[in-house]
N, C-alpha and C positions, 0 to 999 in steps of 0.2 A: 362260225368264226374260226379262223385258223389259229394254230398254236402261237405263231409269231405275233399276230395281232393281240391275242390274249395277254401275252407277256408285256407288250407295250402299254396296254390299258392298265394292267395291274401295277406297273412301275410308277406311273405319273402321280397318283395321289400320295404314294409312299414318299416319293422324292420331294413333293411340295410340302408335305407335312413335316418331314425331317428338316427342311430348310427353315420353315417357320419356327420350329422348336429351337434350332440353333440360334436364330436371331433373338428369340425371347430370352434364352439363357444368357447370351452376350449382353443384351440390354440390362438384364437384371444384375449381372456381375458389374457392369459399368456404374450402375446406380449405387450399388453397395460401396464400390471404391470411392465414388464421389462423396457420399455421406460420411464415410470414415475419414476421408481427406479433409473435409471441412471441420470436423470435430477433433480429430487427433492426427496431427501431421505425420508423426512417426513414432515408432516404438523400437528401441534397441536394447541390448543387454551390455553391461560393462563386464570387466574381468571377474567380478564377484557374482555374476549371474543376476544382478538386480535389473529389473525392467524399468527403463526410463521412458516417460511419456511426455511428448512435447505438447504443451497446452495452448500455445498461441501461434499466430500466423508466421509466414516465412517459409523458407525451404528447410528440408531435413538435413541440415549440414551442421555437424557438431562444432565446426569452426566459427559458426555464426553466434555461438554462445547464447542461444535462445533460452526461453524460460522452460526449465525441466523440473520435474518432481519424480523421485525414484521410489521404489516400492518399500524401502525402509527409511524414508524420511522421518525425522523426529516428529512425533505426534504432539499436538497441543495438550498440555497438562499431563504429559507422561509422568507416571509415578507420583501424580498429584503435586508436581513441582510448582505449577502456577497457583494452585489453590492454597499453597502454604506461604505465599509471598507476604511480606510486610512492608516492602519498599516499592513505591510506584515510580517508574521512569516514564516520562511523557516526551515523545518526539512530536512536535507540532507540525502538521502538514501545511504545504504551500502550493501544491499543484497535483495534477493527476496525469498518469501515463496516457499517451495517445498513439503509441507505436509499439509494434512487436520487437523492434530493434533495441531490446533492453540492454544489450551489451554496451551501448553508448549512453546509457542513462546518466553517467557521471560527467559527460562532457558536451553532449549534443542537445541544443535547445529544442530541436524538432521532435525529440522523444516525449517532451512534456507540453501540456497546454499552458502557454504563457501569454500574458497580455503584452502589448507592444512595449510598455515601459519596463517590462521584466526581461526583455530579450537583450542578449549580449551584456548581461550583468552578472554572470556567474551563477545563475540559479541552479543548473544541473549539478555543478560542483558543490554548492551549498546544501542542496537536498541530500545528496549521497553522503556528504560529510556529517550531516545531522543524523542520518541513519547509522553511520559507523560510530558516532559518539554515543548514541543510545545503546548500541550493542556493547561497546566498550564498558560502559557503566554496568550493564547487566552481567557481563563476564566477571566483573569484580565483586558482585554480590549475588550469591546463589539464592538469596531470599527476596529477589526482586522480580517484579512483573513489568515487562516492557510493553508500552502501549503506543502504537502509531495512531495518531488522532487526526481526523479530518473527514468531512462528509462529501456528499455529491454536490460539489460546489460550482461545477461548470455546466451550463445548460447545453453547450455545443458538443460535449464529449459523450453524452449519454450518461446513464447512471453509474459512473465510475467514481469510486471514493478515493480521497487522498490517503486515508489509512491503508486501504487495500493495495494501492499502488506502491506505497513504501514497502509493504511486506513482500510484494512480488519482486521488487528490486533487490531486497536482501537475499531472496532465494536465487534470483538469476545471477547475481554477482558473487554468490558464495561468501557472504559477509558474516555469517553466524559465528564463525570461529575467530573473528577479529581480523580477517583479511583487509588490507588497505587497497581500495580500488585505484588509488592514485600512485602506488608504488610500482617501480619496475619489478619484473618477475624475479623472485628470490630475495628481495630486499625487505619484505614485510615479515612481521612475526605474527604467527597465528597459534592458537591453542589447539592441541591435539584433540581434546575432548571439550565439547560445549553443550550446555543444556538450554542455551538462550532461545532457540526456536520453540522449545516446549514451554517456554515462559514468555512468549510474545503473543499479544492479542491486538486487535484493531478496535478503534472507537470511530464510528462512521456516521456521526451526526453533527459534529462541531462545525461552526461556520466562522468563528473568530478565536482569538487567543484566550479570551476569558472562558469560552465554551471548551476549548482544548483542555484547560485545567479542570474546570468543573465536571465536564462529562467524563474525563478520564478517571477522576476520583470515583465517579459512579460506576464506571466500567470495572474498576478494581473491586468495588463492592459486589458487583455481579459475579465476578470470578472467584473471589475468596470468601465472601460472606461477611467481610469486615472492612473497615476503612484503614488506609495505610498509616503507618507510624512515621513515615518519611516520604517526601515527594521531591523528585528531581525533574527538571524540565530542560530540554535541549531545543534551542532555537538560535536566532541571530543575536549577536552581542548587543545591538541597538535596542532590542526589546527587553533587556534585562530589568530596567527600572520599572517598566509596565508590569511585568510578571511579579517581581519581588515586592514592590510597594503597593500596587493597585489590585491586581488579581488575587494574589495570596492574602492581601489585607482584607479584601472584600469578603473572602471566605473565612476570615479570622484564623488563618493558618499561622502557626507560630514560626517565626523567622528561623529559629534554630532547628526546625524540622523541614526546612525548605532549602533546596540547593539548585542553583541555576548554572547551566553550561552554555556559554555563548560561543558559537562557531560561525565564522564568516569565510567566504571564499577569498582567495588572494586577489589583490588589486589587478593583477595581470589578466584576470578574466573579464574585466570591465566593471567589477563591483566597486562602488563608491560609498565608503562608510559615512562620510560627511553628508552626502546627499540623502542617503537612506535614513540617517539620524534626523535630519530636518523633516523629511516626509513622515517619519514615525511620530515626531512631536506634534505636527500639525493635524494629522489625520487620525491618530489613535491615542497618544498619551494625553493630550489636553481634553479631548472628548471624554475619555474614561475617568479623568480626574473629577469632572463635574457629574459624571453618570457612571459610578463604579460597576453597575450590573448591566449597562448597555440597554436600559429599558426605555429611556425617554429621548435621548439625543438623536436628531434626525439622521446624522451621518452614520451613527452606529446601527440604528435600526435599518437604514437603507442597505448597508453592507450585508446584514444578516438576511434580508429579503432577497437580495441579488444572489447570494451564495447558497440559497436553498430553493433552486428553481423547480425541484420535484416535490416541494411542499411536504417534506418529511417531518414527522413528529417524533422526537426522542422518547423512548419508553421509560426513562429513568425515574419519573415520579412513582411508577409502579414498582420498580426494582430497587429503588433507594428511598423507601418511605420516610426515613429520617430527614431527608433533604427535600421532601415534596413541596413545602412552602416556598423555599428558595427557588426551586426549579420552576414552579408555576409563576413566580413573580418575575424572574429574570427575563 
């Protein structure tokens, strides 16, 4: 065999092997990028060197105001602040997020899972206003625990909770310091320092307003080891009578230790207070008047069934043994 032929023969395997190796490396690199891209869209540093990780879909564009959590985000129960609470603040949930476009959660119906009768009625404005009202109360009382309450109530959305959705909106819209999502830039007042995020938990089993109150009291017991000395509830104004006279009464909660904050969206959003009050009376107030715990009335039982599509069972009889009988009965 000539030297020239030997060189040709010796080159071919080496060239083919090198090409295959390059393809394998490129394919592996592409797979890594794909996996990282589906789980963490981006990671950037701010001027303080903190790492921000984008948790949900969309493009890595800071102008999109997507959901971000940074490396020194305030941790839950930091310095045992949550565990020392004596005042429970409940924000009752009404929907779950279905979009990563959380920057529009205060105005856009498509960000939330809404029934047809809820569309064009100011629900996004109401939800974010309720979150802000709860945070405002928590800012005013360092001994408070804020609880966003609501379970996996929508079968079409997957196992997303109302309570978890509200927490994510507070994070995404930077509401913890008292920022007003509806104010023009520079016109809202915020506190320089806030411990509210460290004092905020979620309650993720409630399917109606009575359970919002009952289960949030149990959630407070889980966090603090005791029951609250005061309870504040944030929801729509037309639900005030139900919460104050029926739900709190059913739990034998003293009226002087119960505070209600009713917040409605403006009429310009399509919200109709008269219409909502009529629906509240017919579908909730009257049924709860005859069935305070929601145990027997068909309409109340059907609501709970429909709003618990994943057949979740709350753990509170175990974690709140003093209320076991009531929890088992309701």
